[in-house]
Backbone as numpy.savetxt, mean C-alpha at the origin, in Angstrom:
# Nx Ny Nz CAx CAy CAz Cx Cy Cz
13.86 24.57 2.48 14.35 23.92 1.29 14.88 22.54 1.67
14.62 21.55 0.85 15.11 20.21 1.11 15.50 19.55 -0.21
16.29 18.52 -0.10 16.73 17.75 -1.25 16.23 16.32 -1.07
15.50 15.81 -2.05 15.00 14.45 -2.00 15.93 13.56 -2.80
16.54 12.62 -2.12 17.46 11.70 -2.79 16.90 10.29 -2.65
16.42 9.73 -3.74 15.82 8.39 -3.72 16.94 7.36 -3.76
17.16 6.72 -2.61 18.25 5.76 -2.50 17.77 4.57 -1.69
18.11 3.37 -2.10 17.73 2.17 -1.37 18.56 2.04 -0.10
17.94 1.45 0.93 18.65 1.25 2.18 19.74 0.19 2.02
19.43 -0.84 1.26 20.39 -1.91 0.99 20.50 -2.11 -0.51
21.69 -2.42 -1.02 21.83 -2.65 -2.46 21.07 -3.91 -2.89
20.50 -3.87 -4.08 19.74 -5.00 -4.60 20.46 -5.52 -5.84
20.75 -6.81 -5.82 21.39 -7.45 -6.97 20.53 -8.63 -7.37
19.98 -8.58 -8.56 19.11 -9.64 -9.05 19.92 -10.53 -9.98
20.14 -11.77 -9.54 20.94 -12.70 -10.34 20.10 -13.33 -11.45
18.88 -13.77 -11.11 18.00 -14.43 -12.08 16.64 -13.73 -12.08
16.36 -12.88 -13.05 15.06 -12.22 -13.10 13.94 -13.23 -13.34
12.81 -13.03 -12.67 11.66 -13.92 -12.81 10.43 -13.08 -13.15
10.08 -12.94 -14.42 8.97 -12.09 -14.82 7.62 -12.52 -14.24
7.40 -13.83 -14.07 6.13 -14.30 -13.51 5.97 -13.84 -12.06
7.03 -13.97 -11.30 6.98 -13.53 -9.91 6.83 -12.01 -9.83
7.49 -11.29 -10.70 7.36 -9.83 -10.72 5.93 -9.41 -11.03
5.28 -10.08 -11.98 3.89 -9.77 -12.31 2.97 -10.05 -11.13
3.23 -11.14 -10.41 2.43 -11.47 -9.23 2.59 -10.41 -8.14
3.80 -9.99 -7.89 4.05 -8.98 -6.86 3.38 -7.66 -7.23
3.48 -7.24 -8.48 2.83 -6.01 -8.92 1.32 -6.11 -8.78
0.75 -7.28 -9.08 -0.71 -7.44 -8.96 -1.15 -7.33 -7.50
-0.30 -7.72 -6.56 -0.66 -7.62 -5.15 -0.71 -6.16 -4.69
0.06 -5.30 -5.30 0.02 -3.88 -4.94 -1.12 -3.15 -5.64
-1.28 -3.37 -6.93 -2.21 -2.56 -7.68 -3.44 -3.25 -8.20
-3.54 -4.55 -8.04 -4.69 -5.27 -8.55 -5.93 -5.07 -7.68
-7.05 -5.69 -8.06 -8.29 -5.52 -7.31 -8.20 -6.08 -5.89
-7.34 -7.06 -5.67 -7.15 -7.62 -4.34 -5.84 -7.15 -3.73
-5.27 -6.12 -4.27 -3.99 -5.63 -3.80 -4.11 -4.69 -2.62
-2.96 -4.27 -2.12 -2.91 -3.42 -0.94 -3.49 -2.04 -1.20
-3.24 -1.49 -2.37 -3.76 -0.16 -2.67 -5.28 -0.18 -2.74
-5.84 -1.22 -3.34 -7.30 -1.34 -3.41 -7.91 -1.49 -2.02
-7.27 -2.29 -1.16 -7.76 -2.46 0.21 -7.69 -1.15 0.97
-6.63 -0.42 0.79 -6.48 0.87 1.46 -7.59 1.84 1.06
-7.87 1.90 -0.22 -8.93 2.80 -0.70 -10.30 2.39 -0.17
-10.55 1.09 -0.06 -11.83 0.62 0.50 -11.98 1.03 1.95
-10.94 0.83 2.75 -10.99 1.23 4.16 -11.22 2.73 4.30
-10.47 3.51 3.53 -10.57 4.97 3.65 -11.91 5.50 3.15
-12.49 4.86 2.14 -13.79 5.33 1.67 -14.92 4.91 2.62
-14.77 3.76 3.28 -15.79 3.31 4.23 -15.84 4.17 5.47
-14.75 4.84 5.79 -14.72 5.64 7.00 -15.70 6.81 6.92
-16.00 7.29 5.72 -16.91 8.44 5.59 -18.36 8.07 5.87
-18.72 6.81 5.76 -20.08 6.38 6.05 -20.23 5.86 7.47
-19.14 5.79 8.23 -19.17 5.23 9.58 -19.74 6.24 10.57
-20.79 5.87 11.31 -21.40 6.82 12.24 -20.65 6.96 13.57
-19.77 6.02 13.91 -19.09 6.05 15.21 -17.67 6.59 15.06
-17.32 7.55 15.90 -16.01 8.21 15.81 -14.86 7.23 16.05
-15.03 6.30 17.00 -13.96 5.34 17.29 -13.70 4.45 16.08
-14.76 4.02 15.43 -14.60 3.17 14.25 -14.01 3.95 13.08
-14.36 5.24 12.97 -13.76 6.08 11.91 -12.24 6.12 12.08
-11.81 6.32 13.32 -10.38 6.36 13.60 -9.70 5.05 13.27
-10.36 3.95 13.60 -9.81 2.63 13.31 -9.68 2.41 11.80
-10.73 2.75 11.05 -10.67 2.59 9.59 -9.59 3.48 8.98
-9.42 4.68 9.52 -8.36 5.56 9.03 -7.00 4.96 9.28
-6.80 4.43 10.50 -5.51 3.81 10.83 -5.21 2.61 9.94
-6.20 1.74 9.76 -6.01 0.56 8.93 -5.74 0.96 7.48
-6.49 1.94 6.96 -6.30 2.38 5.59 -4.93 2.97 5.33
-4.42 3.73 6.30 -3.09 4.34 6.11 -1.99 3.29 6.22
-2.17 2.28 7.07 -1.16 1.22 7.19 -1.14 0.38 5.92
-2.31 0.10 5.35 -2.38 -0.68 4.12 -1.69 0.04 2.97
-1.72 1.35 2.98 -1.13 2.13 1.88 0.40 2.14 1.95
0.95 1.82 3.10 2.42 1.85 3.22 3.09 0.75 2.50
């Protein structure tokens, strides 16, 4: 049994919200050129890779991109 407590490591205080910057940051994570899209491309390419060493490399890169 465990308890999941979602807590930030450091407190965040936003003095001046910037919606344009927030939209840009969100697009980098979830947009077509974002990190999640890149991660999915690396992980899907690993299944077509014939070399075991390259499969491992694509897996490592894909998991790091997802973080």
